[in-house]
C-alpha positions in Angstrom: 6.9 -2.4 -22.8 6.0 -5.0 -20.4 7.9 -3.3 -16.7 5.8 -1.7 -15.9 2.8 -4.8 -16.1 5.9 -6.6 -14.3 6.5 -4.4 -11.5 3.2 -3.7 -10.7 0.7 -6.6 -11.9 1.1 -9.3 -11.4 -0.4 -12.4 -10.8 -1.2 -16.5 -10.8 -3.5 -17.8 -14.4 -4.8 -21.1 -12.5 -5.4 -23.9 -14.8 -5.3 -27.1 -15.0 -3.3 -27.7 -18.0 -2.7 -25.9 -21.5 -2.3 -27.1 -25.2 0.1 -26.1 -27.7 0.5 -27.3 -31.5 3.1 -28.1 -33.6 3.1 -28.8 -37.4 2.8 -32.2 -39.5 2.5 -31.8 -42.7 -0.3 -29.8 -43.5 -1.9 -30.4 -40.4 -1.2 -28.8 -37.3 -1.8 -31.4 -34.4 -2.2 -30.7 -31.1 -0.4 -31.6 -27.5 -1.7 -31.8 -24.4 0.2 -30.6 -21.5 -0.8 -31.2 -17.9 1.8 -31.7 -14.7 1.0 -34.2 -11.2 -1.4 -31.8 -9.7 -4.6 -31.4 -10.6 -4.6 -27.5 -10.7 -1.8 -25.1 -11.2 -0.8 -21.5 -12.0 0.5 -19.7 -15.0 3.0 -16.2 -13.9 0.9 -13.5 -15.8 1.0 -10.0 -15.6 -2.6 -7.9 -16.3 -3.6 -4.5 -16.4 -6.5 -2.1 -16.8 -6.0 0.9 -18.9 -8.7 4.1 -20.6 -8.5 3.8 -24.4 -7.9 7.6 -26.5 -11.8 6.9 -26.8 -12.8 6.1 -23.3 -12.9 3.5 -22.8 -11.6 0.8 -20.0 -10.5 -3.0 -20.7 -8.9 -5.6 -18.8 -6.0 -7.9 -20.0 -4.1 -10.3 -19.6 -0.9 -12.1 -20.8 0.7 -15.5 -19.9 4.5 -15.1 -19.7 6.5 -17.6 -21.9 9.8 -19.5 -20.9 12.5 -21.9 -22.9 10.6 -25.2 -22.7 12.1 -28.4 -20.7 12.5 -31.7 -23.0 8.7 -32.8 -23.4 7.3 -29.3 -23.8 10.8 -28.2 -27.0 9.6 -31.3 -28.8 6.5 -29.6 -30.0 7.4 -25.9 -30.0 10.3 -23.8 -28.8 8.7 -22.1 -25.6 6.3 -23.0 -23.0 4.8 -21.8 -20.3 5.3 -20.7 -17.2 4.2 -22.2 -14.2 5.4 -20.9 -10.8 6.2 -23.6 -7.6 4.2 -24.2 -5.5 6.1 -22.6 -3.1 6.2 -19.5 -5.0 3.8 -17.9 -3.6 5.6 -17.3 -0.2 9.1 -16.7 -2.0 6.9 -13.7 -3.9 5.1 -12.7 -0.7 2.1 -13.0 -1.0 -0.9 -15.6 -0.1 -0.7 -18.9 0.0 -0.6 -20.9 -3.5 -3.8 -22.2 -2.8 -6.2 -18.3 -1.5 -4.4 -17.0 -4.8 -5.5 -19.1 -7.6 -8.3 -19.6 -6.2 -8.6 -15.7 -6.5 -7.2 -16.0 -9.2 -9.9 -18.2 -10.6 -12.9 -16.3 -9.6 -11.0 -13.1 -10.6 -11.4 -14.8 -14.1 -15.0 -16.1 -13.3 -16.3 -12.6 -12.6 -18.1 -12.8 -9.0 -21.7 -11.6 -10.8 -21.5 -7.7 -10.1 -21.2 -5.8 -12.7 -17.1 -5.0 -12.7 -15.6 -8.4 -11.5 -13.0 -7.9 -9.0 -9.2 -7.6 -9.5 -6.1 -9.1 -8.2 -4.6 -6.7 -5.7 -1.3 -5.9 -6.9 1.8 -7.6 -4.8 2.7 -4.9 -3.1 5.0 -7.7 -1.8 8.2 -6.9 1.2 12.2 -6.8 0.8 12.0 -6.3 -3.6 11.0 -10.2 -4.3 10.8 -10.2 -8.1 8.3 -11.3 -9.6 7.8 -14.4 -12.9 10.3 -12.1 -15.6 8.8 -11.7 -19.3 12.5 -14.6 -19.7 13.9 -17.6 -18.0 15.1 -20.6 -17.9 13.1 -23.6 -18.0 15.4 -25.9 -19.8 15.3 -29.6 -18.7 13.9 -32.7 -17.8 10.1 -33.0 -16.2 9.7 -31.6 -12.3 13.6 -29.0 -13.7 12.7 -26.1 -11.5 13.4 -22.6 -13.5 14.4 -19.5 -12.1 11.8 -16.4 -13.0 13.2 -13.1 -11.5 13.2 -15.4 -8.3 10.0 -15.9 -7.8 10.9 -19.6 -8.9 9.7 -21.7 -11.4 8.7 -26.0 -12.8 8.9 -27.8 -16.0 7.4 -30.6 -15.7 4.4 -30.5 -18.0 3.6 -34.5 -19.7 2.8 -34.7 -23.6 -0.1 -36.1 -24.8 -0.9 -36.3 -28.0 -4.1 -36.0 -29.6 -5.2 -34.8 -26.3 -9.0 -33.0 -26.6 -11.5 -30.0 -24.0 -7.8 -27.5 -24.2 -8.0 -24.5 -21.7 -7.4 -22.2 -24.8 -7.2 -21.6 -28.6 -3.9 -20.3 -30.6 -4.2 -16.5 -31.4 -4.1 -14.7 -34.5 -0.4 -14.0 -33.5 0.2 -17.8 -33.4 1.3 -18.1 -29.8 -0.9 -21.3 -27.1 -4.1 -19.6 -25.7 -4.9 -21.0 -22.0 -8.0 -18.6 -21.7 -5.7 -15.1 -21.7 -6.3 -12.5 -24.1 -3.6 -9.8 -24.7 -2.2 -7.8 -22.8 -1.1 -4.0 -22.9 2.0 -2.0 -21.2 0.8 0.5 -19.1 -2.2 1.0 -17.4 -2.8 4.9 -16.7 -1.2 7.4 -14.7 -1.2 7.6 -11.3 -2.2 10.0 -9.5 -1.4 14.1 -10.4 1.9 13.1 -11.2 4.4 10.4 -13.3 5.4 7.9 -11.4 8.7 7.6 -11.0 12.0 4.7 -9.9 10.1 2.3 -7.5 14.0 1.7 -7.0 15.8 2.8 -3.4 16.2 6.3 -4.2 18.3 9.2 -2.7 16.0 11.8 -0.6 14.4 14.8 -2.9 15.5 17.2 -0.6 18.3 18.5 0.9 20.5 16.4 2.7 20.5 18.9 5.9 17.6 18.3 9.0 18.0 20.6 12.1 15.9 20.0 15.3 12.9 22.4 16.1 12.3 21.6 19.6 14.4 23.0 23.1 17.1 19.5 24.3 14.7 17.7 26.6 11.5 19.8 26.2 9.9 16.6 25.5 9.8 13.4 27.4 10.8 10.1 24.6 7.7 8.3 22.6 7.0 11.0 21.0 5.4 9.6 18.2 2.8 10.6 15.3 3.3 14.2 13.8 0.5 16.5 11.5 0.8 20.1 9.7 -1.6 22.5 9.7 -1.2 25.5 8.5 0.0 28.4 9.0 2.7 26.7 11.6 1.4 24.7 13.6 2.2 20.8 13.9 -0.1 18.5 15.7 2.0 15.5 18.2 1.0 12.6 19.8 2.7 10.9 22.8 2.2 7.2 23.0 3.4 7.1 26.5 2.0 9.9 28.4 -1.0 9.5 26.2 -1.1 13.2 25.4 -2.0 15.1 22.2 0.4 18.7 21.5 -0.2 22.2 20.0 3.2 22.8 19.0 3.5 27.1 17.4 5.6 28.3 15.4 7.9 30.1 16.8 10.8 31.9 15.2 13.2 28.8 13.7 11.5 26.5 16.5 8.4 25.0 17.3 7.1 24.9 20.9 4.2 24.1 22.6 1.3 26.7 22.7 0.8 28.3 25.9 -2.6 29.4 25.5 -5.3 27.5 26.7 -4.4 24.6 28.6 -1.9 22.8 25.7 1.6 24.0 27.9 2.0 20.8 29.3 -0.3 19.3 26.1 -3.4 17.6 26.7 -4.4 13.6 28.3 -6.7 11.8 26.0 -9.3 9.5 27.1 -11.7 7.1 25.7 -15.3 8.2 25.3 -16.4 6.8 28.3 -13.2 9.1 30.0 -11.8 7.0 31.1 -8.7 4.3 30.0 -5.7 5.8 28.2 -5.1 5.5 24.7 -1.7 4.2 23.4 -1.6 7.4 20.8 0.5 6.9 18.1 -1.4 8.7 14.8 -2.1 12.2 14.4 -4.5 13.8 11.3 -7.0 16.5 10.8 -10.0 15.5 7.7 -10.0 19.1 6.4 -9.2 21.6 9.8 -9.1 20.8 13.5 -11.7 23.1 14.2 -13.3 19.6 12.5 -11.8 17.5 15.3 -8.4 15.9 15.6 -8.1 12.0 15.0 -6.0 10.1 16.8 -5.1 6.2 15.9 -4.3 3.9 18.9 -3.2 -0.2 19.2 -4.7 -0.1 22.7 -5.0 0.7 25.9 -2.1 1.3 27.7 -5.0 0.2 31.3 -4.7 -3.3 29.3 -1.3 -2.9 27.5 -2.3 -6.8 26.1 -5.1 -7.1 25.0 -5.4 -5.0 21.0 -8.2 -2.1 20.9 -7.4 -0.7 17.1 -8.7 2.8 17.2 -9.1 5.8 15.5 -10.6 8.3 17.8 -11.8 12.2 17.5 -11.6 14.8 19.2 -12.8 18.5 20.1 -9.7 20.3 20.3 -11.4 23.7 21.4 -12.8 22.0 25.0 -10.8 23.2 28.0 -9.1 21.9 30.4 -6.2 19.9 30.5 -7.9 16.2 29.6 -10.4 15.6 25.8 -11.7 12.5 25.9 -13.1 11.9 22.9 -16.2 12.5 20.9 -16.1 8.9 19.0 -14.1 5.7 18.5 -14.4 3.5 15.5 -12.8 0.0 17.3 -11.7 -1.8 14.0 -10.4 -4.5 15.9 -12.5 -7.2 14.5 -11.5 -5.3 10.7 -8.0 -6.2 10.2 -6.0 -9.2 11.0 -5.0 -9.9 14.4 -1.7 -8.7 15.8 0.4 -8.4 18.7 -1.1 -5.6 21.2 1.8 -3.4 20.2 2.2 -4.4 16.9 -1.0 -2.6 15.7 -1.7 0.8 14.8 1.0 3.2 14.2 -0.1 5.6 11.2 -3.4 7.2 10.1 -4.4 10.4 7.4 -7.3 12.1 5.5 -7.6 11.8 1.8 -10.8 13.9 0.9 -13.6 12.5 -1.2 -12.9 15.3 -4.4 -9.1 13.5 -4.8 -10.7 9.7 -5.0 -13.6 10.8 -6.6 -10.9 12.6 -8.9 -8.9 9.4 -9.2 -11.5 6.6 -9.7 -10.6 5.2 -6.2 -11.6 1.7 -6.4 -14.0 0.4 -3.3 -12.7 -3.6 -2.5 -16.1 -4.0 -0.5 -18.2 -3.2 -3.2 -16.3 -4.0 -6.3 -17.2 -0.8 -8.3 -15.5 3.0 -8.3 -16.5 4.8 -4.5 -19.3 6.7 -4.8 -19.1 8.2 -1.4 -22.7 8.7 -0.9 -22.8 5.0 0.4 -20.9 5.5 3.3 -23.5 8.3 5.2 -22.4 10.5 7.6 -18.5 9.9 6.7 -17.8 12.7 6.4 -16.1 14.8 3.2 -13.0 11.8 3.2 -12.0 8.2 4.5 -8.9 7.7 6.8 -6.3 5.8 5.8 -4.7 3.9 8.5 -1.0 1.9 8.8 -0.7 -1.6 10.6 3.6 -1.7 11.7 3.0 -4.9 11.8 1.3 -6.3 8.2 3.1 -3.4 6.4 -0.2 -1.8 5.2 -2.0 0.3 4.4 -6.1 0.0 5.2 -9.1 3.1 4.0 -12.2 3.4 6.0 -15.4 4.9 5.8 -16.1 5.9 9.8 -19.6 7.0 10.1 -19.4 10.0 12.4 -23.5 9.0 13.6 -23.8 5.0 14.3 -19.5 5.0 15.3 -19.5 2.1 12.1 -17.4 1.8 10.4 -16.0 0.3 6.6 -12.7 -1.2 5.3 -12.7 0.6 1.6 -9.2 -0.8 0.4 -6.3 -1.9 1.5 -3.0 -1.4 -0.3 -0.1 -3.4 0.6 3.5 -1.5 0.9 7.7 -2.4 0.5 7.8 -1.9 4.4 8.3 -4.5 6.6 6.6 -1.7 8.8 4.6 1.3 9.2 5.1 4.1 11.3 4.5 7.1 9.2 1.6 8.0 7.0 0.5 10.9 5.7 -0.7 12.2 2.5 -0.1 15.3 0.5 -2.9 17.4 -0.5 -1.3 19.4 -3.2 -0.2 16.2 -4.9 -2.3 13.7 -4.0 0.7 11.3 -3.6 0.8 8.8 0.3 3.9 8.7 2.2 4.5 5.6 3.7 7.6 6.0 6.2 9.5 3.0 8.6 11.1 3.4 10.9 14.6 2.8 11.6 13.0 -0.7 11.3 14.0 -0.3 7.8 17.0 1.7 7.7 13.9 5.2 7.7 13.2 4.5 4.5 9.9 5.9 2.6 7.5 4.8 0.0 5.6 7.4 -1.8 1.9 5.6 -4.0 -0.4 7.4 -6.4 -4.2 6.4 -7.3 -3.8 5.1 -11.0 -6.3 6.2 -13.1 -7.2 3.1 -14.5 -7.0 1.3 -11.4 -8.3 3.2 -9.2 -6.1 1.6 -6.7 -2.9 3.2 -4.1 0.3 2.3 -6.6 3.6 2.9 -5.2 6.1 5.5 -6.9 8.4 6.2 -5.5 10.5 4.8 -2.1 12.9 6.7 -1.1 15.7 6.4 1.3 16.1 8.5 4.9 18.4 12.2 4.3 21.8 12.0 6.0 21.3 14.9 8.2 18.0 12.7 9.7 19.9 10.5 12.4 18.6 6.5 12.3 16.2 6.1 14.9 13.2 5.5 16.3 11.1 8.2 13.7 7.8 7.1 13.8 5.3 10.5 13.1 5.8 12.4 9.3 4.1 15.6 8.0 4.8 17.6 5.8 4.5 21.8 5.4 1.5 22.9 2.0 3.3 23.7 -1.9 1.4 27.3 -0.2 5.1 27.5 2.1 8.0 27.1 -0.8 10.5 28.4 -0.4 14.3 27.6 -3.1 12.2 25.0 -4.3 11.5 23.3 -1.0 9.3 23.3 1.3 9.2 21.7 5.1 9.3 18.2 5.7 9.4 17.3 9.8 9.5 13.9 11.5 9.6 12.8 14.9 11.5 10.5 16.9 9.9 8.1 19.4 14.3 7.6 20.5 13.9 11.2 21.2 17.9 10.7 20.1 20.6 13.4 21.4 17.6 14.7 23.7 15.7 15.6 20.5 12.0 14.9 19.3 11.0 17.0 16.8 13.4 17.6 13.3 12.6 19.5 10.2 14.1 18.9 6.3 12.7 20.0 3.1 11.5 17.7 0.3 10.7 19.0 -3.5 7.9 20.5 -4.2 5.3 19.6 -6.6 5.5 16.3 -7.9 8.8 14.4 -7.8 11.5 13.8 -10.3 
């Protein structure tokens, strides 16, 4: 019942104490428990779900544990109290920040829909407070809570007043939390599966697509345009390539100056963008978008930008028509560990699944962002291992951070949205053994949540594979469709490889 909430929807519930009741004859004597620190937090689970009549229900629960010595004199359980170090153990923000966030979320922010605590994505598979744990021992003893850590250490004071809650009808002790419901709504168009690392959902075979030594190293970004076109970026030479399918291979387009790729420049015609990722909005005719982490003419300074190029322009050089410099809107990172990937999500997908706009603390409304086109751009940051969704104004050049997405990956090097299923693929290179994480939008939460994690297919070299792309379901054959990688390290002299992915929803 609680598996989904335990895995995805964990938070800290702030408190200054708690009350439990002990039967003494015909009366129930209240006991107030406090810790040495004035403000602390319980381990909690939360969910947002939609009832059969369409009502959106917010609920939460406090995790309980076996009591310590003092609490055992009153009841056979106690709330699971988190150690201050648990925040870092769970790969969350500092303890004080998490408690402040939880407090604000619980009390509301004055808006019609208060912001929800962010689900803890975490990395390395660290577990949150478990549904069962041992909190035995005397005051101050430590308890294990699924690897996160918890503490007893409560002092019982009889007859205290001013408690933080009352017992509910079920007999559990209250601390201002209502009952929680299992399940938080369906994610995207596909049901969620196991988020444990699973074998690749396609064939094990992977083949090379380019001729040996056709590219220098550092072929990084990749995206697919049907039928049979791959767009790729080389961050070393700052070039954009248009690759066309010919037989069983892909080779550079030989027309209109594309044979050796086109060199990229910033809007002023200067600079050398460190072009790490590439995507399209609807089609390439509407522009090709490249993300860059710096100008390699000034390599020690971060310049986290999304650049738009008109690929219909003649000549061997493309000058960006737009630049959205996102540096001030993103965490500070090393100049060579910034934007690595970019993809695009259509407004129609986002609104169909009630995507949550964190900047406005309510459901995403496309009309809030004039001249942003027909969707949001999602960028992946290597150093933070997170994905950030932006509305990019094509008239003013302004950018608004709409949402952020935690991933279980140490770094995000590749991003691609499956436009058939709405699944968001995030990929890490050999830093994470070329693992992929797949997300879907949870209809009730309106947020991208982790649905699956996959190891790379056996036939893919565990090299510096940074770019990913996938073909649409329209190109399915034998139950699979093409999946592509670009190898920044050009292992064995090859930079572009093709494998396969099961069509439709992943099982």
